[in-house]
N, C-alpha and C positions, 0 to 999 in steps of 0.2 A: 534481646535488645528491643528498644522502643522502635516502633514503626515510624518511618519518615515519609512524608508526602512530598512528591516532586510535582510541580505544576509548571509546565511550559506551554504557552499558548501560541506564540508566533515569533517570527524573526530568527536570528542566528541560533538561539537556544533550541527552537523547534527543529531546525535543520540538523543540528548536532545530535539531538536526542533520537530523531528518526534514523540518522546514519548509524549511530552506535547500536541501536536496537536491531538494525538489519544484520548485524554481525552476531547477534545473540540468539537467533531463532533456532530452536531445537525442539520439535514436536514431541520427541520421546522423553524429554526432560520436563515437559509441562507439568504443572501442579494442579491438583483438583482437591476440593474440600472433601469429596467422597471418592476414595480410591476405586470403587467399582465404576464410577463414571469415567475415570481416566482409562481404565482397562477396556470398557465398552467402546469409547470413542477411538482409542488407538487401534482396536480390533477392526472397527468400521473403516478406518483409513487404510489399514493393512501395512504391515511392516515394510513391504517392498515399495510403498509410496511415501514413507517418511521423508526421504531426501527431496522428493518432488514437492511436498507440502512446505518443507523448509525453504526451498528455492522460491516458491511462489510467494510466500509471506515476505521473505527478504526482498524480493523484487517489488512488491507492493510498497514496502517501506521506502525503498529507493525511489520509487515514483513519487511518493509523498515528499521526499527531499526536494526533488526537481519541481514539484508543484508549489511547494512553499517558497523555494528560492526564486522561482520565476513568476510567482503570484498567478498561477493558473489553477485555481480551485475548481474550475469547470471540469477538469479531467477527473478529479475525485468525485465530483457530483455525478458525472456520467457513469462512473464505475459503481456508484450507489443507486443506479436506476433512475437518475434524473438527467435525461439527455438535453433538455431545453437550454441550459446555460452553455453547453459546448456548441450546440447548433447556432446560438446567437453570438458566438465569440467573434470579436472584431478581427478583420483580416490581419492586422498588424500584430495580433497576439497569437496567431496560429503557429508560427515557428516555435514559440516557447511551449505551447501545448503539445506539439509534435515531439519535441525533445523529452518532455515529461513522460509521454506515453511510450516512446521508444525505450526509455530507461528501464521500463518494466515489461517490455514486450507486450504491451496492451494493444493487440491487433484491432479489437473492436473500436477503440478510440481512433486509431489511425484511419480505419475505414470510414468512420463518421466524419472525420476531418476532411478526408478526400471527397466525400459526397458533397460537402459544403463548398467545394472549390468550383 
């Protein structure tokens, strides 16, 4: 069939897309254009760690849901190596950032939020 493109940028659509994707994570079922690449990467991860990777990715998607819902992109920025926005977060927005970080067990974000208090 013809490939379809789905584009969701913000709002409820983004929240639903992230939430739905969090239930679909399965590293072992991942697809690669080159089968040898998939075999190499899955071997590097190790069969015993597949479930851990699945949980980690699902948790990150769940945190994305909370970040979009509560408009705290600063949490995502911190996780991408940009701590400045989280450090500059207004006190009134800290609870929302805290919930977003907790939803994915992002201890580093929580520690950073605590430092700023």
